[in-house]
Every structure is written in structure tokens, then in C-alpha cells.
N, C-alpha and C positions, 0 to 999 in steps of 0.2 A: 593389585602388581601393573598391570597389564592394562588397567583402565588410566591409573596414576602416570604411564609414560605416555601414553597417547594423549592426555590432557596437554603434558608439558611439551609436546612436539607440536601442539594445534598454536600454544602461546608462543613457541618461538618460530614457529611461521609469520604470526600476526608482526612480531616486532620486526623481522625480515619486509614486512612488506607495509609498516604504517608509514615511514618516510615517503614511499613511493605515493600516498593515498595523497597526501594533503599537496604533491606536486601536480595534480590533476584538477585543483578544485577551479571552479567555472566561474572564475573573473569577469566583470562584464569590463569593468573602468581599465583603459589599459594606458593608462595617465599616470604618470608617481603618486602615489597620496600622499598628502600630508599631515597624516598621523606621525605618532609619535611608535615606536615598539621597544623602546628603552634597552634593544641590544640582546630581548629574552629570545633564547635558544630552545626551550622547550624540556621536555624531560628524558636523562638519557635510558637507551636499554635497558641497562641495570636497573632503574628506578621502575621504571614498565614492568620488567620482568618481577622486581621484589613484590611491584602489588600486586599482578595476575596470582604470584605464588601466592601472598597473603592471601587473597579471597578463595585461589582453590584449597586452603588449609583453612576455609571455614571463617576467618576475620570478616568483621564489618566492613564497611565501607566507609562508615562516618566513627572516623578517623581524629579528623580536623589537621591541620594543617595541607604539607605536599600532597600525604596518603589519599583526602580527602577530594582537593582538587581535580588531581588524575579523575577522581568518577566524574565529577562535575564537566572535567572536559571529553570523557570518553563515556559516557551514559552506556553507549549502544554495545560497549564492548559487555559492558555488565548484567543489564536486564535486558527483558524483552520490549519491544517496542513496535508503534508504526513508522511508515514515511508519510508527510505530508510537504508534497512538492510545490516546489518554488514556481513563482510566477511565468510565464511566457513572457513578458514583458517587463522585466525588472521596474524599480523606479530608482533613476539618477540621484544620487544624492551632493549637493554641489557642497566643495568645502571652501570655506571661507576661514581659516584660524583665526580669533583672536587675540592678541598678547595681554590686553586687559581679564579675558577671561584664565588663558594659562596663568600670568601671575595673583590673580584674586587670593586674597588672604585669609584663608581659615580663621575660626571662633578661636577663642584663647581658652577657652574650657573645654576640648573635646580632652577626652580622656589618654589620646595617644593622637601626636602630630599638631599638635594645635598651635596657630601660627605662620604654619606652612603655608605656603603659595599653591593651590590647586595641585600645578606639575607636579613638586616636589611631596606633596601629601601623595598622591597617587604610588608616587615609587616606593614611598618610607612605609605604608601602613597596608594593611591586608586588600587592596584591593587586584584584580583581576586584569577589569578594563573599564574605560568611561566613556561615556557618550555626550556631547551636548551637542541639541537641534534649537537653532533659533531663527523663525520667518522662514525655516525648509531649510536652513544651510549649518552645515555642521561648523561651530565655531571651536569647538574643543571633542580631543579624541587624542586616548591614548590607550595601549594594552602592554603592561607590565608584567602581567603572568598569566598569558595566555595569544596566541595566536588570534590575527581578527578572523581568519575564515574559522576557527573554530566553532561548535554547536556545545554552547554551554547548558546546561540545566538551568532552569530558569525558576522550579519549584513550585512554589504560591502564586507567583507573579503569575502561572496559569488561570489562578480562577475569574484573572479577569475578561479572559476569554469565554470563559464559560458565560460570564454576565453580558459576556455584549455580545454572542450568541441569542442569549434569551431575549434581549434587546432587541437586536433583529426579525427573531419572531413576533415581540411583540409589534414593532413596527408595521409589520406584516397581517395585522390580525389575529395571529394563530395564536398568539400567547395572552393572557389578559392577569396579568400578571396579582392583581385583589382578589383570584378565584383565590381557594383554599388548594396545596396542593393534591386532595385528594380528591379535588376535581377533576384530574388527571388522571389519577391513579388510584384505583377504584379499591387498591390492595394496601393503602392504607388508612382507607378507613376504619375507624376502630382502633387506632395506634396512637402514640405520643403525636404525631404528625395529623390528624385529623381535624380540619379547619386554620390551621397554620396557612396565612396567606403567601405565595409566590413572593411577594414583596420584603415582608420579613424574614423570608431565606436568601435572599439577595442583599439584604441588611446586616448578615450573621447575627439576627436576633429570631430563633427559631422556637429557640426554648427546648431543644432537643437534651438532654444528658448525652452526655459521653458515650461514645462505643467504640470498641477494639477497631480499626482499620483492617486489620488480620481478616476478621469477619466476613467484610464483604471484599476481601481480593482472592478470595478461594472459592467464592461463591457462585455459583453459577444462575441464581438467581438472586440479583441484589436487592429487588424491590421487596421481596417477600423477607429477604434479612432487615433491610430498612424496618419494614415494619413490627420487629419488635422492638423498636426502639421506646423510650419513653420519654416524656415532658416532665421537666425541672422547674418548668418556670412558663408564666404567658409569656407568647411571643408577642415582639416589640415591644417589651419592655426592657430587656437588658443589652448591651451587646454582649456578644459569646463568640467567640472563636470557636470555628466547628470546619472540619475536613468535611464531616459529613452533610452540611449546607451544600455543599461545594458538588458536591457525588450525586444529590439527589437533584438538582440541575441540570446534571450533565445527561442525566438520565432523561431528562425532561425533553433537552434538547435531540434528544434521538428519538423519542417516541412522536416528537414534533415533527421532526423534518424528515423522518424514515430514513436517515441516513447516522453512519457511527460519529462518535465526536471529535475524529479524525478527518473524516471524508467533509463534514459540515467547515469543519475548521478551515480545511484545503481551499473547498470552493469559495464560499461566503465570505475569510477574512485574506488569509493569506496569499492567495490569485490577485487578489484586488488591494495589497497595499504596496503591492512590487515586488514583494521578497525577492531576495537575492541569491539566497538560498533555501533546498530545500528543511525544513525541520523535521524534528523527532517527536512523537506521544511516547510516554511511557506505558506500557500494558499493565494490566493482571494477569495473571493466569488464566482465568476465567476470560482472555479477551478485550474487559470492555478495557476503558481508556481512565489511566492513571491522573487525571487533569485536577485531581483537588490535593496532590500531596507532589511527587515527582515531578509529574509534569510535560511540558515541554524542553526541548533542548534546541538553542534557536544562537545563533550570531547576535553577537551586539547590536551591530546595524540594524539587521532584523527587527529584534526587538523596539528600537528606537525608532522604526516602519511601521510598527503598529502603533507606538504612543504619537505620533506624527497625525495619525489618521483622526484626533481627537482635538486639533488643534486647526486655526483657521487656512495655516499652508496647507494641509492633509486634505482640508474639506471644501477645498476648488471646486473637485469635481461635479459635472452633473447630479449622480447620485453618490455620494458620499455615504460610506457605508456607517459613520457616527451621524448621526440625523439631532436634527435641533431638539429634536422630545426627548433623546438618549441623554443629551448632556443635560436638557433641565431636570431628567429625573437623577441624575444622578448628586445633582446638586440639593435636589428638593430632600434635608437629611430629615430623618424623624429625630424631631429635638430631645428624644428621650435615650437614645446612643450615644450618647456624648460623650469623649475618650478627654480626660485629663493627661496630659504628657510633661512630666518635670523638665524634661532634658528640651522639649521645644517649648516648653511656658505660655501655653494655647490650647485652645480648646478645637478639636477638631471631630467628626462623626463616622461611622461606617454607613457607606450605601454603596449596593450596586456591587458588592465582594472588596472592592475598593477599603483598603484598609485604614483611611485618613481622607476626608472629604474637610477642606476647611473653610472659612468663613468667607476667605475672596474668592474662592470655585478652583483653587489648585487641589487637585487630588493625588494619592500615591498609594502606591503597593509594594509591598516588602517580604523579603521573603528569606529563608534561612542560611545563614552563611553569608548574608550580606549582599541580596541581590535589589535589585531596584528597580521601581520606574515613577517618574513622577510627570505630572503634566500642568503646565497652565495653559488652560486657552485660552486667557487674558491677556498674558503676554506671548503667544502662539513659542511656548516654550518646550523642549521634551528633554529629562535630562534619566539617562538608562546606561546602568552599572552593575557590575557583576563582581565577586570577594567569594573569597574563602575564609572562615577564622580559620587562627592559628590554634596552636597545642594548647593553649593554654584559653581557647575557646573565645577570643579577640576579636569582635571585628570590626571591620570598616565603620563609621558612620555619617557614611557619604546621602543620608537619610535626612538629616541634621545639616548638612555641608547644602543639599541641594533647596533646601527649603530658605536658607539663608542667599544662595545663589538667587532665588527667585524674586526675594523681597530686599536687594542689593541695590538695585537701582539701574544695573548693566541690561537687562533684559526690557523695559519699559520703553513701549509702544511711544512711537510720536502721534500724539493727536490730530 
């Protein structure tokens, strides 16, 4: 009984301090922002208390609706994490709102919100925040169900931070993705991983059978446990989504760099994209990064800054983090990994942990609950968004809308 009282006192103390913490956010732009917040007011103290009581009593965070959204926006209160420090020189994003983007009419065959303007869609459908950057400028930004300064869980979008880290080491000649993973991890010889080229793991076609992630989350020797995995098909022959692929790649980054994955992202990505806020990285009980599942928590603008690094506007620096070779390799897809989508009515592929690489060179990564990052290098376009499925498990369809926007002609560059 005493322990329960102590925990409840901690919860009450947190509730008293929560609002004050948001006031101390280190905003770098002292001019009035041009984004919409749609009068969002956050969670009440009663809602916050109810959520923590729910977790304290053994409830799951995966309850959908506002309970789950609270978890997305307050990851650090619920799970272990490490900190990825912000850049010392944050990248200023110019705001040039466009009414033609705000008033863009969505497809008429969506499950929900068909034919609405983009501005109305984000308010009426399960969207927490949406940002669109064209030629380096913010042309639309709205936060119907979160604060602009909130750190929101990225979930599987974090896997493309993993593949970007691999590509950075690849550019430096420290990793050869044509080599099998057991070339770098002797412990994987004789396992299902033996002979599997890293490039097949990057494209989610390792052929490794599903293994419960809980095995790795408590292990103090993840590679030893990974060595128990079996192969159920030849690598490179079929797309097969697997969090395990991202996990072994994370461990490879750590082995080759000599850094924790969080520290590598901080030094080689987060600081170099000019992140405005520090980010969080979920941690296992064994201290390793949860890069392959819960992943990072970031502001929406900082996720967009990462996406910007893949576009012409973000690659103007003398030493961009995304090289020409990296962009070419993302587009150099394995044709065996063709994915047919009835909703998109077109073919796309998996490569470098991106869930969809389109034949026109655009690529996209989505995640649980309605998160996404869409990039069109040829149009100098980035679309990033966060969402939460409602209690009926319905989520936004911004993945379809992002593709529709890219092909709409609104963002075609002048020849």
C-alpha cells in the first residue's frame, strides 16, 4: 500500500509541473509563427492523471484514441530512453504559406474525409500534425492535436535513421553492403543470417523468420539471440517486413562506429540537420536502442528537417549528410521486391528501409497509428505528419494524400 501511495504522489507532482515544462521550451524564432493550431488545448490534468493511473494499474499504452495519443506525446514519462541533443546552430525554416496547398482538395475515394480541403481534412480526420516543405520553405503547417513543440513518437520511421547511418558509414568505406552480415558478426555464422548480404537486410528481404522482439529486449547479448533465428526463404527474393532487420543493422552501426546508436545519430545526423530540439530514443531494458520499434521521439519540424536532407534545398552544403551515391542506391531497387498497392494503384519497392520507393524516384516511410515521411527529391518536396488511430482503429490516409499532392502539379519545379 505504501508503494502505491508513493507512486500516486509522484504522478501528482508530475501533473503540477507539466505545464511549466512546456513554457521553458527553447524557441529560436521570435517572430510570430504562421502555422495553425486550431485552438488545441492539450490534455486536462484529469486526463493525464487517468492515463498514469491506467498504466500504473497494468494497462497497455496501445488503447487507441486519446489514451494512445497521450503516450505518443509523452513517451519519456512511460518508457526508458536516451537523449539526442539538439544542434548548436538550428536550421531556420522560412514560412511561406500557400493557399493553394491549404485548399487542395483530397481524393474522393478516401475511407474518411473524401473531397475535403487539406486544411479541413487535418481537423476532421485522425491527424496530430502535418508539415509540407517545398524548395526549403514551409508552405503548410498545422497542429490540430498536438503542440508544435511536442516530441512525438516516430515509431518505424526511425528505421530510416538506421539505414541513413549505414549509408554514412558506407560512404566512408567502413561498410560494404554487398558483403554478408556474418562478415561483420562472426557470431551469426551457422545461423539463418549466414550469407545474407547487408543490401538484402536494408531492403527488408533477409528471409529471416519472425522472432518475438521481447527476446531481444531483455537480452544482454542481442547478437547471440539473433544467431538463433532461422531462415524461411532465400534472401533478396521477397519483401518481408521485419523489425529484426532494423535491429541487426542498428547493432552493425554501433559495432563499426564504436558509438551507441543514439550518439551516432546525434553526431552524424541530428546536429548536422540543424535540429531545433533535442530528441529521445527509446531504450531496451538492456540499454540498447529501440530503433526498430518505438524508436525516436521528435518534433514534427525536426522530422521534416531530416527529410529535407534528402532534397536539393537540404543538400546545398559542401558536405551534405545524404550523398549522391546514397540517393542513387535508394532508387536502385531490387525488382524482385515489387509491392502492389490497391489503394495507390501503382507499383513500388522496398529499399534502404524505406517502405515505398516509387518508380518516379519519390520514397516514403510510414508507421503505426498514422505517422509518415514522404520525400520527392525531384520536386524538392518533404511531407511529414503524425497521427493516432481512433478507438475504431481508423487512421488517417495522409500516405495517399502525400502521393496525390506530389503528383498534383502544385510542386513541379520550373525547368
